[in-house]
Each structure stands twice: as structure tokens, then as C-alpha cells.
C-alpha positions as CSV (number, residue, x, y, z in Angstrom):
1,X,13.9,19.3,-25.5
2,X,15.8,22.4,-24.6
3,X,17.6,22.1,-21.3
4,X,16.9,24.8,-18.8
5,X,18.9,25.1,-15.6
6,X,16.4,25.0,-12.7
7,X,17.0,24.8,-9.0
8,X,16.6,21.3,-7.7
9,X,13.5,22.2,-5.6
10,X,11.8,23.8,-8.6
11,X,12.6,20.7,-10.7
12,X,11.0,18.4,-8.0
13,X,8.0,20.7,-8.0
14,X,7.6,20.3,-11.8
15,X,7.9,16.5,-11.4
16,X,5.2,16.5,-8.7
17,X,2.9,18.7,-10.8
18,X,3.3,16.4,-13.9
19,X,2.7,13.3,-11.9
20,X,-0.4,14.8,-10.3
21,X,-1.7,16.0,-13.6
22,X,-1.1,12.6,-15.2
23,X,-2.9,10.9,-12.3
24,X,-5.9,13.3,-12.4
25,X,-6.3,13.9,-16.1
26,X,-4.4,11.2,-17.9
27,X,-1.0,10.8,-19.4
28,X,-0.3,12.6,-22.7
29,X,2.7,12.5,-25.0
30,X,3.9,16.0,-24.0
31,X,3.5,15.4,-20.3
32,X,5.5,12.1,-20.6
33,X,8.3,13.8,-22.5
34,X,8.5,16.7,-20.0
35,X,8.3,14.3,-17.0
36,X,11.1,12.1,-18.3
37,X,13.2,15.2,-19.0
38,X,12.8,16.6,-15.5
39,X,13.4,13.1,-14.0
40,X,16.6,12.7,-16.0
41,X,17.9,16.1,-14.9
42,X,17.0,15.6,-11.3
43,X,18.6,12.1,-11.2
44,X,21.9,13.6,-12.5
45,X,21.9,16.3,-9.9
46,X,24.9,16.4,-7.6
47,X,24.8,16.1,-3.8
48,X,21.4,14.5,-3.5
49,X,20.6,11.7,-1.1
50,X,21.5,8.3,-2.6
51,X,17.9,7.0,-1.7
52,X,16.4,9.9,-3.6
53,X,18.7,9.4,-6.5
54,X,17.7,5.7,-6.6
55,X,14.0,6.6,-6.4
56,X,14.3,9.1,-9.3
57,X,16.1,6.6,-11.5
58,X,13.4,3.9,-10.8
59,X,10.6,6.3,-11.6
60,X,12.5,7.5,-14.7
61,X,12.9,3.9,-15.9
62,X,9.2,3.3,-15.4
63,X,8.1,6.4,-17.3
64,X,10.5,5.8,-20.2
65,X,8.4,2.7,-20.9
66,X,5.2,4.7,-21.3
67,X,4.1,5.1,-24.8
68,X,1.5,7.8,-25.7
69,X,0.2,8.8,-29.1
70,X,1.7,12.2,-30.0
71,X,-1.9,13.6,-30.5
72,X,-3.1,12.4,-27.1
73,X,-5.1,14.8,-24.9
74,X,-5.9,15.1,-21.3
75,X,-9.5,14.4,-20.1
76,X,-11.5,15.4,-17.1
77,X,-12.4,12.6,-14.7
78,X,-15.0,13.7,-12.3
79,X,-15.2,12.1,-8.9
80,X,-18.2,9.8,-8.3
81,X,-19.2,11.9,-5.2
82,X,-19.4,15.2,-7.1
83,X,-23.0,16.5,-7.4
84,X,-24.4,16.2,-10.8
85,X,-22.1,13.4,-12.1
86,X,-22.7,9.7,-12.1
87,X,-20.7,6.7,-13.1
88,X,-21.9,3.9,-15.4
């Protein structure tokens, strides 16, 4: 993946967006690759709080263990309380 220099706050925003998207619509190969890339870059940033650095490393270690099929796609999960949808 091509490395782009992003401000730290923007990189954290990308991490949050990818985590949120994975939680809401499922993990895909591309989201996992992008998330690991952003986590790796954020974890190597200089002058960050040691606790934040540790948390970023732990999350990165966890996500590096995720394996998705390269052709995986996101799906819509509708909440059980939304009108017109039911769960089985």
C-alpha cells in the first residue's frame, strides 16, 4: 500500500471510520488492509502518549490476525427495531 503522510488526527479519524464500518457492515479484505496500514503508521508516530501507543499496538496485533477472503464484501445489517425489518 502506498504510504501517504497524514496528520495524526486525520489518521485517527480514518482508524475510527474503518473500525465503525467494520462493526456496522462487516470486515472486508480491503478494510482490514487499510486499517492495519493506518494503525501501523499511527503506532510509529513520534510524541504520542505511551498509553495511546500501547493501545494502537495492541489493536494492530489483533487486526493483523484477521483473515478475510480478497473478494469479501460488506453487507447491510438492519437493526431489529427498524420498521419493516424482522429477525429470524
